[in-house]
N, C-alpha and C positions, 0 to 999 in steps of 0.2 A: 714778474708773474707771481700769482698768489701763491703763498704756502698752503692754505686751505682753500678750496673753493667748493662750495654748496651750490648746486644749479638745479632750480626747479623741483626741489624734493617735496614729496607729499607723504603723509603717514596717515593710516586709517587704523583706529581701533575698534574692532567689530563693525558696527555701521556708521561709527562716528569719524568724520573727516576732522582729524586733530591738526593736521598741518597742510597748508595747500600752497603749492609753487614757490616754496621758499628759496631764495639765492641770497648767499653770503659769502664773502670772501675776506681773508686774513692775510696781510702781507708778512713777509719774513721781518721779524723783530717788531711787528706792530701789536699794539692793544686794541682790540675792538669789543665793543659791548653789545648786548642785546637786552632790551628793556621791555617792560609790560607788566600787565597785572597778573595775579594768578588766573591760570586758565588760558592763557594766552597762546600757549605752545611752546614756550622758551624751552623748557626741559625736555619736552618730547623731541624738539628738533636737536638738542644735543644727545640725547639717547639714540636717536636714528644716526647721527653721525658716527657714533661709537658701536654701532651695530647691536644695540640694545633693544631698538625698537625697529619694526620691519618697514622697510621704505616700499611704497607702493609705485612711486615713479621719481625721476630725477637722479642725479649723480653726486657722488662726493670723491673729490680729487685731494690727495694730500702729497705734497712735494712732487708734483707731476704725475702721481699715480692713482689709478681709479682703485679706491678701497670700498666702493659701494656694496660689495657682496661678500666682504671679508667678515670673519667672526671678531668678537670682541678681543679675544687673545691675539689674533693675527694683527689687529688695528693697534694694539698696545705696544707691539714690537716694531712698528713703523716710525714711532718718533712722538706719537700723541699721548699726552698725559691726561687723565680726566679725575676731577674732584667732584664727585656727585653730590646732589642735594641730599643733605642729611648726614653727610661724611661717610657712612657705611664702613665705620670701623669695627672691629670685633672687640666688645667690651671686655670680655673675660680673658683675652690674651693681653700679653705685655706689649709695651711700646715695640721692644725689638721684635717680637714675634708677628706684630702687625706689619712691620717693615719688610720682614722676610717673606711675606705673602705678595710683595710686589715683584713684577717681572723686572728681572735684573741681568744684564750680560754675565755668563758664568765666570767667576772668579774675580768680579768687580764689586761684589755686594759689600766687603768689609771697607774698601776704601770709599765707596759711594755713600755707606752709612755714616762714616766718619765726617764726611763732608755735609751730609745733611745735619748732623749734631752740631757742627760748626754754625750752621745757618739758623738751627733752631735750638738753642741751648736748653730751654726747658726740658725738650726731649731727651736730652743728654743726662738731666738730673734724674729723670724718672723712667730711664730706659728699662728697667726690670720690673716695673710696677704695672698693675692691670690698666688697661686705657680707660676703664670707667671711673678711675680715682682722678683722671685729669679733668679739668674745667671744659665747658663747651668750646672756648678759644683755644685751648691747649689741644683739644681734640681736632679742632679744624686745622691746627698746624701739623699735627700728626697725619691727617688726610692729604694734606699738600706735600708734606715731606714723602709720603708713600707714593705719590704720583711722580715726584721729582727723581726718585732713586734710580729710575731708568734712563735718566738724562734725555728727557723729551725735548723736541724743537719747539712744540707748541702745547701749552698748559690750558686745558679748558676747565673752567670753574663754574658751578651751578650754584647760585645763591650762598656765597660763602659767608655772608653776614647773617643768614636767617638763625634766629633764636638766640643770638648773641647779646650780651649787655653792650652798650655803646663804647665802654673802654676796651673791650674785646674786640669789637668791630674795628676801632682805630688800629689796634695791633695787628689783625689779620691783613687789613688793607695795606698797612706799612709794610708787611711781608710781601704782598704781591707786588707792589710798586718797587720794592728793592729787586726783586726777581726780574721784572720788565727791564729796570735800568741796566741788568747784566746782559741785555739783548734777547731774552726769552720771549717768544711771541705768546700772547695772551687773548684767549676768547673768554669774556666774563658775562654770564647772565646775573642780572640783578633786578629785584623789584624797586630797590632804592636808588631811583635816577641820579639823584645828587652825588652819591658816592661812586656811581659808575662813571658819570661824566667827568668827575675829578681825576679818574685813573686812564681812561681811554682816550685814543685820538679820534675815534668815529664810533658811531652808534646806530643800531637799527632798532627800530619801534615795532613791536609786534601786538596785534590785536586779533582774537578769533582765529589763530593759526595762520595769519598772514604779515608779511612785512609790509607796514602802511606808511613808513618814513624812514629815511635814512640820510646821514649827514655828519659833517664834523661835530665834536663835542661843542664847539662854540656855537655853530648854528642851532643845534638841538637845546642847549641852554636857553635860547630866546624862544623857543616853541612852546607856547602856553599849554598845548594839549598834553605835553609830556607830565604836567604836574597836577596832582590833585589836591595839593595843599600849597602854601607859599613856597617859593624857590628854595630848595635844599631839604624839603620835607620827602616823605615816600611818595612813590608814583606806581 
């Protein structure tokens, strides 16, 4: 049974149909990707799953429960962690203060924080410094750690490589790969098809708000329409 199951979901912004009939599933312990160009509907899909965009139709099931009508606050307590595009950290707050804003079971914050600092040593070194002093890659690590402090079963990441230098992209993807190897389920949205295919086992391709292809990473690696430049380049 799928851990996350999106069934026939549609989203409308004003008069614009942003997402149409999208169905995606993620198994327990699985890493799944969604790829497509800007404007394909990838981020809108994630926002709708997390209650940040209004669904016109369809349903979202997580761990066998219907979460379609729940608020973002309710959804974050079900075992879903979300790292949105652009990170959305609070730049004037310290690393510690950013972490405190995450939902965490009462009495578990300190122990969970210590675990996050073990996984992300740079955050421990900068724990009381304002978040704006961190590099882009370090801020992305902060956003991931903040999502993980509630111990989610599924981590949803939206464009984690966006705006990062190549060296930082390598570092962030190494972190995500390590998390998946511990058994954490991952749903990854990426424009960079090569990066995505190197991490996930299955991938969905979105165009104009619809899923147009799906398959294993190996199958999609041989799908010419996925690449706008030689294989390994951005798509």
